[in-house]
N, C-alpha and C positions, 0 to 999 in steps of 0.2 A: 715697900720693897718690891721691885719688879723682877720677875724671873724671865730670862730670855731663853727660850727653848727653840731648837731647830729640829724640824721633823723631816726625815728622809724616807724615800721610798724603799721599802724593804721587801724583797721577794718572799712569797709564801713558802717556796721550796727551791732547792738548788736546781739549776738547769743542767741537765746531763751533757756530757761531751758531744754526744750524737746530735742532740737537739741544737746545741750552740753551733756546731759545724754545719748542720743542715740550714740553719738560718743565714749563715755567712757565706754560703756558696754563691750567692748573687752579688756579693760585694767584691768583685774582682775587676781589675782594669782590663780594658779592651783596646786593641790597636785602632786608630782612626781609620775609617773607610776612605780609600782613595781610588781614583780611576785615572785613566790616561786619556789625554786629548786625542781624538781621531785625526785631527788636522796636523798637529805638530809633535805629538807624543809626550807632552809634558804631563806631570802628575798634578792632579787637582781633586778637590772635593767633588762628590757627585752632585749633579743638578746645579752646577756653577759654571759661569763662562770662564774660558781660559784666559789667564792673565798674560800669557806669553804672545798668543796670536789673536785673541779677542773673539774666538768663535764659540758657538754653542749650538749643538746638534747640527753641525755642518754649515751653519750660516754665520757670517760675521756680524756680531751685535755690538762690539765695542771697537773703536778705532784706537789701535795701539801704535805709538811711535816706536819705530825700530831704530835703535841707536847702534851703529856699527863701530867696532873698535879698530 
């Protein structure tokens, strides 16, 4: 006869509300960091080339096709 036992991690003592909340203060969502392009004013992630005009730090690094409607 084989006994199947499951062992769980059981805390030695209860975690207080203050300790639990202090641990969870770092588990919050943050808004993503965005900057504006100095050339065209579009919003983009920092340290990335602009997808609208293709510039980075005032220089054109990507050739972007401008489609006019």
